[in-house]
N, C-alpha and C positions, 0 to 999 in steps of 0.2 A: 504494500500500500504506500508506495513512494510516488512523488510527483515525477512526471515524465517531461523532460525538456525537448519539445519537438524541434526547436531550432538546432539544438545539439545533434539530435538524431538525423535531421536532414543534412547536416554538415558531413555526415559519414557517407552519404550517397553520392556517387560520382557519375552514374550513368542514368540516362533518361529511360522511362518505362520500366524501372527496376524497383518495384514496391518492396518495402522492408516492414516486417511486423514489429510493432513497438509494444503491443499489449494484447491480451485476450479479454473479450467482453462477452460473457455468457457463451454462446456457441459460435461466436464471431471472432475475427481477427481485426484489430485496429492497425492500419498501416499508414506509412507516409511514402510519398513518391514525388519525384520531379519528372516533368515531361515537357517536351516541345515537339511540334509536328502533330501528326494525326495517328490515332489508333485505328485499326480496321473496324468497320461496322460489325456489330455482334449483338447477341441478346443472351440473357440468362433466363432459362425456363423455370428455375425453382426459386430464385431469390431476387429481391430488389437490389439496386446498385446505388451506393451512397458515396457522394463526393462533397467534401468541404474544402473550398479554396482557402489556403492559408496566405499565400502571396501570389501576386500576378493575376492573370485573367485567362479563363479557358472558355471554350465554346463547346456546348453539347449539341451535336447534330443528331437529328432523328430522321428515320426513314420516311415517316408519314406525317410530320408536322414541322413547324418552324423551329429553326435552331435558336438556342438561347445563350446569351453571354452570362457567365457566372464569375463574379469578381471576388477579390479577397474579402473574407468575412461572410460570404454567401455559400449556400449549399444547394445541391440538387439531389433528389432521389428519383432514379429511373425505375419505374415499376417493372416487375418481371415480365418477360416476353416482349418488351418494347425494344425494337432494334435501334441502337444508338452508337455514337462515336464521339469520344472526347478528343479535343484538339486544342492546341495553343500556338499562337504565332511566336511568342517569346516564352522563355522558361516559366513554368508555373509550379508551385508547390502545393500538394493536395493531401488531405487526410482521407483515407478510404476506410470503410467498414464492410467486410465481406464475411459470409458464412464460412466457417472452417471447411476446407476441402474444395471450395468453389474455385475453379480455374478462372483467372481474370479474363481469359480470351474466349471462353465458352465456345460458341459455334463458329468462330473465325478460323482461318488457316494459320494464324500466328501461334507459335509455341508459347505455352503458359510460362509466366515468370516463376522463378524458384521461391520467392518470398522468404528470404533469410530473416532471422530475428536479430535485432540490434537493441 
């Protein structure tokens, strides 16, 4: 039950699209990630997808609706089975919450990230 310094944890991450687990929350993993560019369109059939932007600005693209800009201090929850793609023109730092065992790539052709613990 110690405080977790997210700035310190993010300082350990050197690659984009490489989420690291910083804590467990019930049956979920709390992760931090840095990214720039775009992730493939994908969907999660069993779980919602949670994004909290810590620094920067990301865009959440949807297959069937208007994209939305998500800025620092804002969050977006993508409902299960909704096809989506996060992207950012400049580096963004994001906190993610995902069910344990849920691959971040789901039905895309991209190899899932290893999700190391820091």
